[in-house]
C-alpha positions in Angstrom: -28.3 109.5 239.3 -26.0 111.0 236.9 -22.9 113.2 237.7 -23.2 116.8 237.0 -20.2 116.6 235.0 -22.2 114.9 232.1 -25.0 116.0 229.7 -27.5 114.7 227.0 -27.1 115.9 223.4 -29.4 114.4 220.5 -27.8 112.2 218.0 -27.8 114.5 215.2 -25.9 117.1 217.4 -23.3 114.7 218.5 -22.6 113.3 215.1 -21.8 115.2 211.6 -24.5 113.4 210.1 -27.0 110.6 211.1 -28.9 108.6 208.2 -30.4 105.1 207.5 -28.5 104.5 204.0 -30.0 103.9 200.7 -33.6 103.7 199.8 -32.7 102.5 196.3 -32.8 98.8 195.5 -29.9 98.1 193.2 -29.6 94.8 191.3 -27.6 92.0 192.7 -24.6 91.4 191.1 -22.1 88.5 190.9 -19.4 90.4 192.2 -18.9 94.2 193.4 -19.3 95.9 196.7 -21.2 94.4 199.8 -24.6 96.3 200.7 -25.4 96.0 204.4 -28.6 95.5 205.7 -29.7 95.2 209.3 -29.5 91.3 209.4 -26.0 91.5 208.6 -25.1 93.3 211.8 -24.4 90.7 214.5 -23.0 92.2 217.7 -19.8 93.5 217.1 -19.3 91.9 213.5 -20.7 92.2 210.5 -21.5 89.2 208.4 -20.1 89.8 205.0 -20.3 86.5 203.6 -24.0 86.6 203.0 -23.9 90.3 202.0 -25.8 91.4 199.2 -23.3 92.5 196.3 -23.9 95.3 194.1 -21.9 96.3 191.0 -19.3 99.1 191.0 -21.4 101.5 189.1 -24.2 101.0 191.5 -22.1 101.5 194.1 -20.8 104.9 193.0 -24.2 105.8 192.0 -25.4 105.4 195.7 -25.2 108.9 197.6 -23.0 109.6 200.3 -25.6 109.0 203.1 -25.2 105.3 202.2 -21.4 104.8 202.1 -19.4 103.9 205.2 -16.3 105.4 206.3 -13.8 105.1 208.9 -14.9 105.6 212.4 -18.7 105.5 211.3 -21.0 103.9 213.9 -23.4 101.2 212.1 -26.7 100.1 214.0 -29.4 97.6 213.1 -32.9 99.2 213.0 -34.9 96.4 212.4 -35.1 92.6 213.2 -33.6 90.4 215.7 -30.4 92.3 216.0 -32.5 95.6 216.3 -30.1 98.1 218.5 -26.9 96.0 217.5 -23.9 98.4 216.9 -20.7 98.1 215.0 -17.8 100.4 215.0 -16.1 100.5 211.5 -12.4 101.0 212.4 -10.6 100.0 209.0 -9.4 102.8 206.8 -9.6 100.8 203.5 -13.3 99.8 203.4 -15.6 99.8 200.6 -19.4 98.9 201.4 -22.9 100.8 201.6 -25.9 100.2 203.8 -29.5 100.1 203.4 -31.9 100.6 205.8 -29.4 100.9 208.5 -28.8 103.4 211.1 -25.3 105.1 210.5 -23.7 107.4 212.8 -21.3 109.8 210.9 -19.3 110.7 214.3 -16.3 112.3 212.7 -13.5 111.4 214.8 -12.2 108.4 216.2 -12.7 109.5 219.8 -16.2 110.5 218.9 -17.1 107.3 217.6 -15.6 105.0 220.0 -17.3 106.8 222.7 -20.6 106.8 220.9 -20.0 103.1 220.6 -19.3 102.3 224.2 -22.0 104.5 225.1 -24.8 102.8 222.7 -23.4 99.5 224.2 -23.7 100.4 228.0 -26.8 100.0 230.3 -27.7 103.5 229.9 -27.5 103.7 226.0 -29.3 100.5 225.5 -31.8 101.3 227.8 -32.6 104.6 225.7 -32.3 102.3 222.3 -35.2 100.3 223.9 -37.3 103.1 224.8 -37.3 104.1 221.2 -38.0 100.8 219.7 -41.3 100.0 218.0 -43.0 96.9 216.8 -44.3 94.0 218.8 -43.3 90.9 216.4 -40.5 92.7 214.3 -39.0 95.7 216.7 -37.5 98.5 214.9 -36.4 101.8 215.2 -37.1 105.0 212.9 -34.4 107.3 211.7 -35.9 110.4 213.6 -35.7 108.2 217.0 -31.9 107.8 215.8 -31.5 111.4 215.1 -33.0 112.6 218.4 -31.7 109.6 220.7 -30.1 111.4 223.7 -25.9 110.9 223.7 -24.5 111.1 227.3 -21.3 112.9 226.9 -19.1 114.4 229.8 -19.0 118.0 229.7 -15.1 118.2 229.5 -13.7 116.5 226.3 -10.5 115.6 227.9 -12.6 113.4 230.1 -14.2 111.7 227.1 -10.8 111.2 226.0 -9.3 109.5 228.9 -12.3 107.3 229.3 -12.2 106.3 225.6 -8.5 105.2 226.3 -9.3 103.2 229.3 -12.3 101.3 227.5 -10.1 100.9 224.6 -7.4 99.3 226.6 -10.1 96.6 227.5 -11.5 96.3 224.1 -7.9 95.8 222.6 -7.2 92.8 225.2 -10.6 91.4 223.9 -9.6 91.7 220.4 -6.2 89.9 220.9 -8.2 86.7 222.7 -10.8 86.9 219.6 -7.9 87.0 217.1 -6.0 83.9 219.1 -9.3 82.2 219.1 -9.7 82.6 215.6 -6.4 81.2 214.8 -6.8 78.3 217.0 -10.1 77.5 215.6 -8.6 77.6 212.1 -5.6 75.3 213.0 -8.4 73.0 214.5 -10.6 72.9 211.5 -7.2 72.5 209.1 -6.2 69.6 211.1 -9.6 68.2 211.3 -10.0 68.4 207.5 -6.5 66.9 207.1 -7.8 63.8 208.5 -11.3 63.6 208.1 -12.2 65.3 204.7 -8.9 64.7 202.9 -8.3 61.3 204.6 -4.6 62.1 205.1 -4.5 60.9 208.9 -1.3 59.1 209.9 -1.5 55.7 208.6 -0.3 53.4 211.5 -0.9 50.1 209.9 2.3 48.2 209.0 2.1 49.3 205.3 1.4 52.9 206.2 4.1 53.4 208.7 2.5 56.6 210.0 2.7 58.2 206.5 -0.5 60.1 205.6 -3.3 57.8 204.3 -4.5 58.9 201.1 -1.7 60.6 199.5 0.3 57.4 200.5 -1.7 55.1 198.3 -4.2 54.0 201.3 -6.9 51.6 200.0 -10.1 53.7 199.1 -13.4 52.1 198.6 -16.5 53.5 197.1 -19.7 54.2 199.2 -23.0 54.2 197.6 -24.6 56.0 200.3 -22.1 59.0 200.0 -21.5 58.7 196.4 -17.8 58.9 197.0 -14.7 56.9 197.8 -13.7 56.7 201.7 -11.0 55.0 203.3 -11.4 50.9 203.9 -13.0 50.2 207.0 -15.0 53.6 207.3 -18.7 54.0 207.3 -21.6 56.2 206.7 -23.8 57.7 209.4 -26.5 60.7 210.0 -26.0 63.7 212.3 -28.5 62.0 214.7 -26.4 58.8 214.8 -23.4 60.5 216.3 -25.0 63.2 218.6 -28.2 64.3 220.3 -29.9 67.4 219.5 -32.0 68.7 222.3 -34.2 71.8 221.3 -34.8 74.5 223.9 -38.2 75.2 225.5 -40.7 77.9 225.7 -39.5 79.7 228.7 -42.7 81.7 229.7 -44.2 79.0 232.1 -40.6 79.1 233.9 -40.6 82.8 234.5 -39.6 83.3 238.5 -42.4 84.7 240.5 -40.2 85.5 243.5 -36.6 85.6 244.6 -35.8 81.9 243.7 -32.6 81.2 241.9 -32.5 81.9 238.2 -30.8 81.3 234.7 -30.5 83.6 232.1 -32.3 82.7 228.6 -30.2 82.0 225.6 -32.2 83.3 222.8 -30.9 83.9 219.3 -29.6 87.4 220.6 -27.7 85.9 223.4 -26.5 83.1 221.2 -24.6 85.7 219.1 -23.4 88.3 221.7 -23.9 86.9 225.3 -26.1 87.8 228.0 -26.8 91.4 228.9 -29.1 93.6 231.2 -32.2 92.9 229.0 -31.9 89.4 228.8 -34.8 87.2 230.1 -34.5 84.9 233.2 -36.2 81.6 234.2 -36.3 79.7 237.4 -33.7 77.0 237.7 -36.7 74.3 237.7 -36.2 74.2 234.0 -35.5 70.5 232.6 -31.8 69.9 233.2 -31.6 68.8 229.3 -31.8 72.5 228.3 -29.4 73.8 231.2 -26.4 75.2 228.6 -22.7 75.4 230.5 -19.4 76.5 229.4 -18.1 74.6 226.7 -21.5 73.1 225.5 -21.9 73.0 221.4 -25.1 75.2 220.4 -26.7 75.0 216.9 -29.1 77.8 215.9 -31.4 75.9 213.7 -33.6 78.7 212.9 -32.8 82.3 211.6 -29.2 82.5 212.0 -27.8 79.0 211.3 -24.6 79.0 213.2 -22.9 76.4 215.4 -20.8 77.7 218.6 -18.9 76.4 221.5 -20.6 78.6 224.0 -18.7 80.3 226.7 -21.2 82.7 227.9 -21.9 81.2 231.4 -24.7 78.9 232.6 -28.1 79.7 231.0 -31.3 78.0 229.9 -32.1 77.3 226.1 -34.8 78.9 224.3 -36.4 77.6 221.2 -34.8 78.0 217.8 -31.5 76.4 219.4 -30.1 72.8 219.7 -27.9 71.8 222.4 -25.8 69.1 221.0 -24.5 66.4 223.2 -23.3 62.5 222.6 -22.6 59.6 225.1 -20.7 57.8 222.3 -18.6 60.3 220.5 -16.2 63.1 221.7 -17.3 66.7 221.5 -14.6 67.6 219.0 -15.9 64.8 216.6 -19.5 66.2 216.3 -18.9 69.9 216.7 -16.8 69.7 213.4 -19.3 67.5 211.8 -22.3 70.0 212.6 -20.0 72.5 211.4 -18.8 71.1 208.3 -22.7 70.3 207.5 -23.8 74.0 208.0 -23.1 75.1 204.4 -25.3 72.4 203.3 -28.2 73.3 206.0 -28.0 76.9 204.9 -28.8 76.2 201.3 -31.6 73.9 202.4 -32.8 76.7 204.5 -32.6 79.3 201.4 -34.3 76.9 199.1 -37.3 76.7 201.4 -37.9 80.4 200.9 -38.8 80.6 204.5 -39.4 83.9 206.4 -36.9 82.8 208.9 -34.6 80.3 207.3 -34.5 77.2 209.2 -34.0 73.4 209.1 -35.9 70.6 210.8 -35.0 67.4 212.6 -35.8 65.6 209.6 -33.1 67.1 207.8 -30.9 66.0 210.7 -32.0 62.7 210.0 -31.3 62.3 206.4 -27.9 63.9 206.4 -25.2 61.8 205.8 -21.3 61.9 206.9 -18.4 59.8 206.9 -17.6 58.0 210.0 -14.0 57.2 210.9 -13.2 54.3 213.2 -13.6 55.1 216.8 -9.8 54.7 217.6 -9.0 57.3 214.9 -11.5 59.8 216.5 -10.3 59.1 219.7 -6.6 60.3 218.4 -8.1 63.3 216.8 -9.7 64.4 220.2 -6.6 63.9 221.9 -5.0 66.5 219.7 -8.3 68.8 219.3 -9.6 68.8 223.0 -6.6 71.2 224.4 -7.1 73.8 221.3 -11.0 74.0 222.2 -10.3 73.9 225.8 -7.9 77.4 225.3 -10.6 78.6 223.2 -13.2 78.3 225.7 -10.6 79.9 228.7 -9.8 83.0 226.2 -13.6 83.6 225.8 -14.4 83.2 229.6 -11.3 85.7 229.9 -13.4 88.1 227.5 -16.6 87.8 229.2 -14.9 88.9 232.6 -13.6 92.0 230.7 -16.4 92.8 229.1 -18.3 92.5 232.6 -15.7 95.0 233.8 -16.2 97.3 230.9 -19.8 97.6 231.0 -19.8 98.0 234.8 -17.1 100.6 234.7 -18.9 103.2 232.2 -22.3 103.7 234.5 -19.8 103.7 237.4 -18.0 106.9 236.0 -21.3 108.2 234.5 -22.8 108.7 237.8 -19.3 109.9 239.6 -19.1 106.8 241.9 -15.6 106.1 239.9 -13.4 109.0 238.4 -11.2 108.8 235.6 -8.0 108.7 237.7 -9.4 105.6 240.0 -10.2 103.6 236.7 -7.0 104.5 235.1 
């Protein structure tokens, strides 16, 4: 039950304008400005790497309903990410949207409040209620314009709540930046050793110097069609790791009060669990139970590799759990990650509705295989970095729970702004 200090207003009354972007289809350009569609909105990030580029001329021709400004709130209107929101905080941005919900909130406070509300259990429930379509969910523009937006009757209350929630999000963003830097540092070191082949050469001749750049012996490998360090071999991804597909979870739905796991589908893979995540009883096969620190590979639709830190769950179809009894996690994680661009190219060439690869592509993959003692030495350097990334991600998960718990408690009057502060 909501507190009497709150009220609902429709989206087009709360915002300066609510649109769905351009309806035109400008030609793709080799360089230019990004044109974002619903599939590029993945949780609280936008995937600009795969965005459709349009020329400067076409970008300038697109009317104002399509251009994104600072403090606009963007929402995916169709597909697997339907209902996902992103808030644009960057002042120097130049991109447009096509068939994407665009809430022009007008001010920073209004935008942040709208973003927090749409990501709250109450806001998500209203979004779910206006979704249509059974196989491909979508939200109509009219539904967004009439979407009930819950706001406090006193503006200063809204500002204080936004400040509290923003403080939590600031810490989350700091952790995310640290993780991005740690990931980049780990990848740089991995590439230096196992891509550029400048690992420390501990042989009497090498005396710890970088192997390749110090004249280490390179030999041609006919399978890889390139030179690799002497003593190295080639292998496939299935030679170094086991790729266990998730299961169809319908037959494991709970029927009573038995203990459950939440299900990791493509949506959860990208943004973690929420109240709408499905559950299964804990009788699912152990091989599809996922814990923090496991490596997941979504082989359909998104084609991404992730170091999971979202809590224990059960893996749905379209996602591999990657494990190995012979090689450390740091090795097969970065090898699959390194192969990802090739897999994306394969999926694009196959021109499937939802880009995906098969296990045959894993079998036919070819990678460079270093000696195990070198892999072990690399693991000693990378394992602490991955552990810190997991720790930061777990802290973020707790902060997100606090944020998501706090907002409805404020809305129903169980917590006041003063208590929250």
